[in-house]
Backbone as CSV, one residue per row, in Angstrom:
resi,resn,N_x,N_y,N_z,CA_x,CA_y,CA_z,C_x,C_y,C_z
1,LYS,-16.495,32.805,29.923,-15.900,33.616,30.971,-14.736,32.852,31.578
2,ARG,-13.699,33.599,31.972,-12.509,32.933,32.485,-11.997,33.648,33.728
3,PHE,-11.478,32.901,34.663,-10.856,33.475,35.844,-9.451,32.893,35.970
4,VAL,-8.489,33.748,36.298,-7.093,33.308,36.388,-6.850,32.687,37.753
5,LYS,-6.247,31.541,37.746,-5.838,30.874,38.979,-4.459,30.280,38.730
6,GLY,-3.463,30.943,39.270,-2.112,30.485,39.003,-1.741,30.706,37.552
7,ARG,-1.115,29.702,36.957,-0.623,29.840,35.590,-1.744,29.686,34.568
8,HIS,-2.738,28.864,34.869,-3.817,28.609,33.932,-5.077,29.371,34.318
9,THR,-6.050,29.340,33.458,-7.302,30.052,33.658,-8.400,29.054,33.984
10,ILE,-9.183,29.369,35.017,-10.320,28.519,35.364,-11.528,29.004,34.564
11,ILE,-12.083,28.113,33.779,-13.223,28.451,32.927,-14.504,28.497,33.749
12,LYS,-15.281,29.563,33.568,-16.605,29.670,34.179,-17.625,29.743,33.044
13,LEU,-18.500,28.760,32.990,-19.429,28.654,31.877,-20.649,29.542,32.065
14,SER,-21.286,29.906,30.943,-22.572,30.583,30.972,-23.623,29.627,31.541
15,PRO,-24.778,30.144,32.004,-25.826,29.240,32.514,-26.231,28.172,31.496
16,ARG,-26.284,28.528,30.219,-26.668,27.564,29.180,-25.647,26.430,29.092
17,LEU,-24.379,26.783,28.969,-23.351,25.749,28.833,-23.156,24.965,30.123
18,LEU,-23.362,25.627,31.264,-23.253,24.909,32.530,-24.344,23.843,32.624
19,ALA,-25.546,24.176,32.164,-26.637,23.192,32.159,-26.326,22.032,31.226
20,VAL,-25.690,22.326,30.089,-25.250,21.271,29.182,-24.241,20.376,29.899
21,ALA,-23.269,20.994,30.548,-22.219,20.236,31.242,-22.802,19.312,32.301
22,GLU,-23.840,19.777,32.997,-24.410,19.004,34.096,-25.183,17.771,33.619
23,LEU,-25.542,17.738,32.342,-26.252,16.572,31.814,-25.303,15.499,31.274
24,ILE,-24.043,15.830,31.103,-23.078,14.878,30.547,-22.686,13.851,31.612
25,GLU,-22.803,12.580,31.248,-22.427,11.515,32.179,-20.931,11.596,32.493
26,PRO,-20.543,11.514,33.772,-19.127,11.588,34.132,-18.328,10.436,33.530
27,ASN,-17.061,10.718,33.332,-16.071,9.715,32.930,-16.209,9.223,31.493
28,LEU,-17.034,9.904,30.695,-17.110,9.573,29.280,-16.266,10.564,28.482
29,LYS,-15.517,10.068,27.522,-14.814,10.962,26.611,-15.824,11.474,25.585
30,ILE,-15.852,12.783,25.382,-16.900,13.375,24.555,-16.356,13.959,23.256
31,ALA,-17.258,14.041,22.278,-17.015,14.847,21.081,-17.887,16.087,21.217
32,ASP,-17.265,17.252,21.264,-18.007,18.513,21.366,-18.055,19.128,19.976
33,ILE,-19.231,19.051,19.353,-19.370,19.485,17.960,-19.866,20.931,17.918
34,GLY,-19.168,21.763,17.165,-19.442,23.196,17.182,-18.877,23.802,18.455
35,THR,-17.637,23.446,18.768,-17.038,23.734,20.083,-16.768,25.207,20.328
36,ASP,-16.649,25.994,19.267,-16.362,27.427,19.382,-15.021,27.634,20.095
37,HIS,-15.007,28.144,21.322,-13.741,28.395,22.029,-13.263,27.180,22.835
38,ALA,-13.996,26.076,22.753,-13.684,24.854,23.515,-13.846,25.050,25.019
39,TYR,-14.663,26.018,25.430,-14.876,26.253,26.859,-15.492,25.044,27.552
40,LEU,-16.468,24.388,26.885,-17.143,23.257,27.520,-16.192,22.102,27.810
41,PRO,-15.446,21.588,26.821,-14.526,20.486,27.145,-13.418,20.896,28.120
42,ILE,-12.945,22.139,28.019,-11.918,22.596,28.965,-12.467,22.557,30.388
43,TYR,-13.671,23.086,30.576,-14.308,23.090,31.900,-14.453,21.664,32.433
44,LEU,-14.964,20.763,31.590,-15.217,19.391,32.029,-13.931,18.677,32.427
45,VAL,-12.867,18.902,31.670,-11.581,18.280,32.004,-10.998,18.910,33.263
46,GLN,-11.070,20.243,33.358,-10.547,20.930,34.550,-11.240,20.470,35.827
47,GLN,-12.537,20.203,35.726,-13.306,19.771,36.899,-13.149,18.276,37.189
48,GLY,-12.428,17.576,36.328,-12.221,16.155,36.517,-13.451,15.318,36.208
49,LEU,-14.368,15.881,35.406,-15.617,15.193,35.099,-15.478,14.223,33.931
50,ILE,-14.573,14.526,33.006,-14.332,13.651,31.860,-12.830,13.467,31.687
51,PRO,-12.416,12.350,31.088,-10.977,12.110,30.908,-10.384,12.854,29.723
52,GLY,-11.232,13.226,28.760,-10.712,13.890,27.569,-11.830,14.190,26.592
53,ALA,-11.465,14.828,25.482,-12.490,15.224,24.515,-11.872,15.440,23.143
54,VAL,-12.756,15.378,22.146,-12.416,15.827,20.795,-13.304,17.034,20.524
55,ALA,-12.691,18.177,20.301,-13.413,19.422,20.080,-13.365,19.759,18.587
56,VAL,-14.546,19.866,17.976,-14.631,20.031,16.517,-15.374,21.313,16.167
57,ASP,-14.859,22.045,15.207,-15.605,23.179,14.654,-15.366,23.240,13.147
58,ILE,-16.414,23.627,12.431,-16.334,23.659,10.974,-15.714,24.945,10.450
59,HIS,-15.653,25.969,11.325,-15.160,27.285,10.896,-13.725,27.516,11.374
60,GLN,-12.923,28.109,10.522,-11.500,28.305,10.794,-11.256,29.152,12.035
61,GLY,-12.010,30.253,12.179,-11.801,31.154,13.316,-12.024,30.478,14.663
62,PRO,-13.200,29.874,14.881,-13.426,29.173,16.144,-12.454,28.008,16.363
63,TYR,-12.083,27.327,15.286,-11.107,26.230,15.396,-9.788,26.757,15.942
64,GLU,-9.310,27.865,15.395,-8.039,28.434,15.853,-8.158,28.952,17.287
65,SER,-9.330,29.518,17.613,-9.562,29.978,18.987,-9.524,28.817,19.961
66,ALA,-10.176,27.709,19.578,-10.187,26.520,20.433,-8.777,25.961,20.616
67,LEU,-8.023,25.914,19.532,-6.630,25.456,19.616,-5.846,26.282,20.621
68,GLY,-6.000,27.607,20.525,-5.284,28.515,21.421,-5.703,28.349,22.869
69,GLN,-7.010,28.208,23.102,-7.507,28.050,24.471,-7.009,26.754,25.100
70,VAL,-7.075,25.668,24.344,-6.639,24.376,24.860,-5.148,24.393,25.176
71,ALA,-4.364,24.984,24.275,-2.918,25.072,24.499,-2.604,25.948,25.716
72,ALA,-3.334,27.056,25.859,-3.093,27.975,26.971,-3.392,27.328,28.318
73,GLN,-4.330,26.379,28.325,-4.676,25.683,29.564,-3.792,24.466,29.819
74,GLY,-2.907,24.175,28.892,-2.032,23.018,29.047,-2.766,21.696,28.931
75,LEU,-3.819,21.673,28.093,-4.650,20.475,27.986,-4.588,19.810,26.613
76,ALA,-3.560,20.137,25.836,-3.458,19.565,24.486,-3.320,18.048,24.504
77,ASP,-2.888,17.495,25.632,-2.763,16.036,25.731,-4.097,15.360,26.033
78,LYS,-5.110,16.150,26.438,-6.414,15.585,26.789,-7.540,16.022,25.858
79,ILE,-7.362,17.149,25.179,-8.397,17.658,24.276,-7.810,17.828,22.882
80,ALA,-8.291,17.027,21.950,-7.860,17.137,20.556,-8.800,18.111,19.839
81,VAL,-8.247,19.128,19.214,-9.048,20.123,18.490,-8.917,19.864,16.997
82,ARG,-10.063,19.740,16.313,-10.033,19.410,14.881,-10.969,20.308,14.085
83,LEU,-10.546,20.611,12.893,-11.344,21.402,11.952,-12.099,20.441,11.045
84,GLY,-13.416,20.598,10.977,-14.168,19.710,10.107,-15.665,19.821,10.314
85,ASP,-16.391,19.019,9.555,-17.846,19.053,9.508,-18.447,18.010,10.443
86,GLY,-19.092,18.479,11.515,-19.802,17.584,12.414,-18.925,16.510,13.026
87,LEU,-19.403,15.273,12.958,-18.697,14.139,13.553,-17.653,13.522,12.623
88,LYS,-17.553,14.041,11.412,-16.653,13.423,10.430,-15.195,13.365,10.882
89,PRO,-14.679,14.376,11.608,-13.281,14.278,12.049,-13.060,13.340,13.233
90,VAL,-14.136,12.805,13.815,-14.013,11.925,14.991,-13.885,10.481,14.533
91,ARG,-12.903,9.774,15.086,-12.658,8.391,14.682,-13.546,7.426,15.475
92,LEU,-13.857,6.301,14.866,-14.638,5.264,15.542,-13.921,4.797,16.801
93,GLY,-14.672,4.627,17.877,-14.098,4.163,19.127,-13.370,5.213,19.929
94,GLU,-13.348,6.444,19.437,-12.562,7.498,20.083,-13.311,8.171,21.228
95,VAL,-14.639,8.235,21.154,-15.433,8.897,22.191,-16.614,7.997,22.567
96,GLN,-17.202,8.295,23.720,-18.377,7.545,24.175,-19.644,8.402,24.193
97,ALA,-19.499,9.714,24.029,-20.652,10.612,24.038,-20.408,11.751,23.059
98,ALA,-21.512,12.329,22.576,-21.412,13.478,21.678,-22.294,14.595,22.205
99,VAL,-21.782,15.818,22.132,-22.505,17.010,22.554,-22.691,17.914,21.345
100,LEU,-23.939,18.261,21.064,-24.260,19.201,19.985,-25.088,20.311,20.610
101,ALA,-24.513,21.498,20.723,-25.188,22.605,21.397,-25.107,23.870,20.553
102,GLY,-26.173,24.663,20.629,-26.160,25.965,19.978,-26.381,25.925,18.485
103,MET,-27.131,24.942,18.001,-27.434,24.855,16.566,-28.882,24.415,16.396
104,GLY,-29.411,24.545,15.192,-30.779,24.128,14.925,-30.920,22.623,14.888
105,SER,-32.129,22.137,15.121,-32.351,20.697,15.174,-32.117,20.024,13.823
106,SER,-32.413,20.716,12.736,-32.174,20.130,11.407,-30.683,19.912,11.176
107,THR,-29.866,20.860,11.615,-28.417,20.702,11.520,-27.953,19.525,12.360
108,MET,-28.516,19.392,13.550,-28.166,18.262,14.419,-28.471,16.930,13.750
109,VAL,-29.662,16.828,13.182,-30.050,15.583,12.514,-29.099,15.284,11.358
110,ASP,-28.763,16.303,10.574,-27.823,16.110,9.461,-26.482,15.576,9.965
111,ILE,-25.993,16.137,11.063,-24.711,15.711,11.635,-24.785,14.260,12.117
112,LEU,-25.857,13.919,12.819,-25.995,12.564,13.363,-26.173,11.531,12.258
113,GLU,-26.895,11.897,11.202,-27.133,10.949,10.112,-25.936,10.814,9.170
114,ALA,-25.000,11.756,9.245,-23.833,11.708,8.351,-22.812,10.660,8.784
115,LYS,-22.870,10.219,10.048,-21.905,9.219,10.517,-22.598,8.230,11.465
116,PRO,-23.544,7.440,10.938,-24.333,6.539,11.786,-23.499,5.477,12.483
117,GLU,-22.413,5.041,11.850,-21.603,3.995,12.463,-20.970,4.475,13.772
118,LEU,-20.669,5.757,13.867,-20.130,6.317,15.106,-21.248,6.556,16.117
119,VAL,-22.362,7.133,15.661,-23.490,7.426,16.552,-24.013,6.150,17.206
120,ASN,-24.038,5.065,16.444,-24.575,3.800,16.957,-23.734,3.191,18.075
121,GLU,-22.484,3.607,18.207,-21.649,3.059,19.271,-21.558,3.983,20.493
122,LEU,-22.237,5.143,20.432,-22.183,6.084,21.550,-23.067,5.636,22.710
123,GLN,-22.673,6.049,23.910,-23.444,5.749,25.119,-24.388,6.886,25.492
124,GLN,-24.138,8.099,24.960,-24.974,9.248,25.318,-24.905,10.336,24.259
125,LEU,-26.048,11.001,24.063,-26.118,12.233,23.278,-26.629,13.340,24.191
126,VAL,-25.987,14.502,24.146,-26.468,15.681,24.871,-26.693,16.778,23.833
127,LEU,-27.929,17.267,23.757,-28.339,18.135,22.668,-28.997,19.396,23.191
128,GLN,-28.591,20.535,22.634,-29.225,21.811,22.989,-29.601,22.516,21.694
129,PRO,-30.803,22.230,21.187,-31.231,22.869,19.943,-31.652,24.316,20.167
130,MET,-31.266,25.193,19.249,-31.717,26.578,19.319,-33.167,26.691,18.865
131,VAL,-33.547,25.883,17.898,-34.929,25.823,17.415,-35.258,24.371,17.079
132,GLY,-36.570,24.066,17.081,-37.016,22.766,16.589,-36.756,21.605,17.509
133,ALA,-36.974,21.786,18.809,-36.751,20.680,19.746,-37.618,19.471,19.406
134,ALA,-38.838,19.720,18.912,-39.721,18.605,18.550,-39.100,17.749,17.451
135,HIS,-38.409,18.390,16.526,-37.795,17.664,15.408,-36.714,16.712,15.904
136,ILE,-35.881,17.170,16.837,-34.808,16.298,17.321,-35.374,15.190,18.205
137,ARG,-36.454,15.481,18.958,-37.090,14.419,19.751,-37.700,13.359,18.833
138,ARG,-38.295,13.789,17.753,-38.883,12.841,16.793,-37.788,11.948,16.220
139,TRP,-36.631,12.535,15.901,-35.510,11.752,15.352,-35.003,10.745,16.398
140,LEU,-34.845,11.189,17.629,-34.364,10.292,18.679,-35.310,9.113,18.856
141,SER,-36.603,9.395,18.870,-37.614,8.346,19.037,-37.560,7.332,17.898
142,ALA,-37.299,7.817,16.690,-37.281,6.949,15.506,-35.965,6.193,15.345
143,ASN,-34.947,6.576,16.118,-33.622,5.983,15.926,-33.072,5.321,17.188
144,ASN,-33.989,4.810,18.004,-33.615,3.995,19.163,-32.777,4.737,20.201
145,TRP,-33.225,5.958,20.505,-32.637,6.721,21.603,-33.725,7.048,22.611
146,TYR,-33.392,6.951,23.885,-34.333,7.177,24.980,-33.953,8.469,25.702
147,ILE,-34.862,9.431,25.723,-34.608,10.713,26.394,-34.780,10.504,27.894
148,ASN,-33.689,10.579,28.645,-33.760,10.319,30.089,-33.550,11.562,30.948
149,LYS,-33.101,12.652,30.326,-32.908,13.900,31.073,-33.303,15.078,30.181
150,GLU,-33.982,16.049,30.769,-34.316,17.294,30.066,-34.349,18.430,31.083
151,VAL,-33.851,19.580,30.684,-33.937,20.762,31.546,-34.272,21.979,30.691
152,LEU,-34.862,22.964,31.346,-35.024,24.296,30.773,-34.109,25.229,31.548
153,VAL,-33.383,26.086,30.842,-32.478,27.018,31.510,-32.616,28.395,30.877
154,GLU,-32.619,29.408,31.735,-32.705,30.791,31.248,-31.317,31.393,31.204
155,ASP,-30.998,32.022,30.091,-29.680,32.625,29.905,-29.844,33.876,29.038
156,ASP,-29.538,35.020,29.623,-29.575,36.285,28.897,-30.949,36.556,28.260
157,GLY,-32.007,36.235,29.011,-33.353,36.551,28.567,-34.017,35.499,27.700
158,PHE,-33.298,34.433,27.360,-33.862,33.349,26.552,-33.971,32.078,27.396
159,ILE,-34.969,31.253,27.082,-35.121,29.951,27.742,-34.731,28.865,26.748
160,TYR,-33.763,28.059,27.134,-33.235,27.014,26.265,-33.664,25.635,26.756
161,THR,-33.892,24.722,25.802,-34.149,23.317,26.100,-32.858,22.526,25.927
162,ILE,-32.535,21.724,26.910,-31.366,20.842,26.814,-31.815,19.434,27.181
163,LEU,-31.419,18.470,26.381,-31.849,17.094,26.656,-30.689,16.124,26.478
164,ALA,-30.807,15.020,27.178,-29.823,13.942,27.076,-30.553,12.655,26.750
165,ALA,-29.911,11.819,25.953,-30.519,10.560,25.537,-29.491,9.442,25.594
166,VAL,-29.990,8.244,25.876,-29.162,7.042,25.904,-29.801,6.012,24.977
167,PRO,-29.050,5.005,24.530,-29.653,3.990,23.663,-30.841,3.314,24.345
168,GLY,-31.932,3.175,23.612,-33.123,2.557,24.171,-34.342,2.831,23.314
169,THR,-35.454,2.233,23.708,-36.694,2.368,22.947,-37.635,3.341,23.644
170,GLN,-38.099,4.315,22.887,-39.042,5.308,23.409,-39.847,5.855,22.229
171,ILE,-41.086,5.456,22.133,-41.918,5.909,21.021,-42.709,7.139,21.461
172,ILE,-42.435,8.271,20.830,-43.142,9.513,21.136,-43.872,9.963,19.880
173,THR,-45.190,9.994,19.939,-45.978,10.436,18.788,-46.868,11.624,19.127
174,ASP,-47.165,11.817,20.411,-48.015,12.924,20.830,-47.324,14.254,20.557
175,TRP,-48.028,15.173,19.895,-47.389,16.433,19.470,-46.915,17.266,20.659
176,LEU,-47.677,17.258,21.762,-47.298,18.064,22.917,-46.033,17.519,23.579
177,THR,-45.930,16.201,23.647,-44.731,15.585,24.213,-43.522,15.854,23.329
178,LEU,-43.718,15.823,22.015,-42.628,16.147,21.104,-42.192,17.600,21.272
179,GLU,-43.141,18.506,21.452,-42.817,19.928,21.577,-42.118,20.251,22.895
180,LEU,-42.638,19.697,23.998,-42.168,20.105,25.322,-41.250,19.090,25.985
181,GLY,-41.342,17.829,25.578,-40.442,16.819,26.118,-41.074,15.968,27.198
182,PRO,-40.830,14.649,27.178,-41.440,13.739,28.156,-41.001,14.008,29.589
183,VAL,-39.725,14.334,29.788,-39.212,14.576,31.140,-39.707,15.923,31.664
184,ILE,-39.678,16.946,30.799,-40.148,18.274,31.208,-41.630,18.236,31.571
185,LEU,-42.435,17.532,30.775,-43.864,17.427,31.074,-44.104,16.679,32.390
186,LYS,-43.276,15.713,32.685,-43.423,14.953,33.925,-42.983,15.772,35.135
187,GLU,-41.855,16.469,35.011,-41.286,17.170,36.161,-41.849,18.584,36.339
188,LYS,-42.351,19.185,35.257,-42.950,20.528,35.294,-42.055,21.538,36.030
189,PRO,-40.879,21.838,35.488,-39.981,22.799,36.137,-40.578,24.208,36.121
190,PRO,-40.111,25.091,36.996,-40.667,26.448,37.080,-40.637,27.232,35.767
191,LEU,-39.660,26.966,34.926,-39.552,27.709,33.663,-40.528,27.209,32.603
192,LEU,-41.268,26.132,32.899,-42.189,25.591,31.892,-43.265,26.603,31.504
193,GLN,-43.827,27.289,32.496,-44.906,28.234,32.184,-44.435,29.381,31.283
194,PRO,-43.357,30.104,31.621,-42.911,31.151,30.691,-42.463,30.606,29.337
195,TYR,-41.926,29.391,29.326,-41.519,28.771,28.061,-42.733,28.518,27.168
196,VAL,-43.810,27.983,27.757,-45.034,27.720,26.995,-45.680,29.031,26.551
197,GLU,-45.689,30.026,27.431,-46.270,31.324,27.069,-45.550,31.943,25.876
198,LYS,-44.226,31.828,25.855,-43.453,32.347,24.724,-43.772,31.554,23.459
199,MET,-43.917,30.228,23.583,-44.249,29.389,22.436,-45.616,29.776,21.860
200,ILE,-46.595,29.988,22.741,-47.930,30.384,22.289,-47.883,31.727,21.575
201,LYS,-47.136,32.670,22.132,-47.016,33.997,21.511,-46.396,33.896,20.124
202,ASP,-45.367,33.070,19.998,-44.714,32.885,18.693,-45.684,32.279,17.678
203,LEU,-46.464,31.287,18.114,-47.430,30.651,17.213,-48.536,31.630,16.807
204,GLU,-48.970,32.461,17.748,-49.987,33.466,17.427,-49.463,34.469,16.403
205,ASN,-48.189,34.838,16.522,-47.583,35.746,15.555,-47.521,35.105,14.171
206,ILE,-47.187,33.814,14.132,-47.143,33.102,12.851,-48.530,33.077,12.216
207,LEU,-49.547,32.762,13.027,-50.916,32.724,12.518,-51.361,34.098,12.007
208,ALA,-50.995,35.145,12.743,-51.355,36.499,12.320,-50.690,36.848,10.993
209,ASN,-49.438,36.475,10.838,-48.734,36.740,9.580,-49.341,35.940,8.432
210,LEU,-49.726,34.694,8.709,-50.347,33.871,7.671,-51.690,34.446,7.237
211,SER,-52.435,34.975,8.197,-53.750,35.527,7.859,-53.634,36.762,6.978
212,ARG,-52.464,37.414,7.040,-52.257,38.600,6.199,-51.646,38.257,4.844
213,ALA,-51.331,36.980,4.664,-50.699,36.579,3.407,-51.717,36.619,2.264
214,TYR,-51.269,37.012,1.102,-52.162,37.156,-0.044,-52.258,35.862,-0.863
215,SER,-51.118,35.213,-1.057,-51.126,34.062,-1.963,-51.617,32.804,-1.255
216,MET,-52.211,31.898,-2.019,-52.673,30.622,-1.481,-51.478,29.796,-1.007
217,GLU,-50.339,29.921,-1.718,-49.142,29.160,-1.339,-48.699,29.570,0.073
218,ALA,-48.681,30.879,0.304,-48.246,31.372,1.622,-49.195,30.908,2.711
219,LYS,-50.510,30.975,2.417,-51.499,30.552,3.413,-51.382,29.064,3.710
């Protein structure tokens, strides 16, 4: 969403992206992977929260949209827009944090493992998986990342998990902690109950479908 103020447009983020923005440590230059229209880095720069960003998208359409948005806001000197796969277009030493939002956890892991030399020098990861939050928490635990922030946010009828991690040691093996998150379980935000109820309903549906399966492989 955008609002016009003078010559440029003031970006207003959705509740999901605003929650992502609020977890990003101030004053870090970020890589926004899967940037789409580049609304997140534009907002962060406009608000003076970060000095700059590298906005990356693998698809031509969103890449061109991001280029246009950044140019229209007069921020081409602070936000570099690049076409490419994950973190591959980002140079070593260029950013201090990476944001991966709106994708599955398996895709996130693939992106992070494709450029370990860059990931290892980052100060923060901010992740918003669409599915498989337990998978990304398991990866963080196994790769020396400490989950220090987690939130649940409702946006357009869906509840999203967003987490932030910094370098550190955190061994998580308990299945419930992997599913729901160490910070969320500790803080018990109001959205935890509807989030768990939806998770239980989804699991019950899976079990019901499995019970109707004919083949041993499916079962």
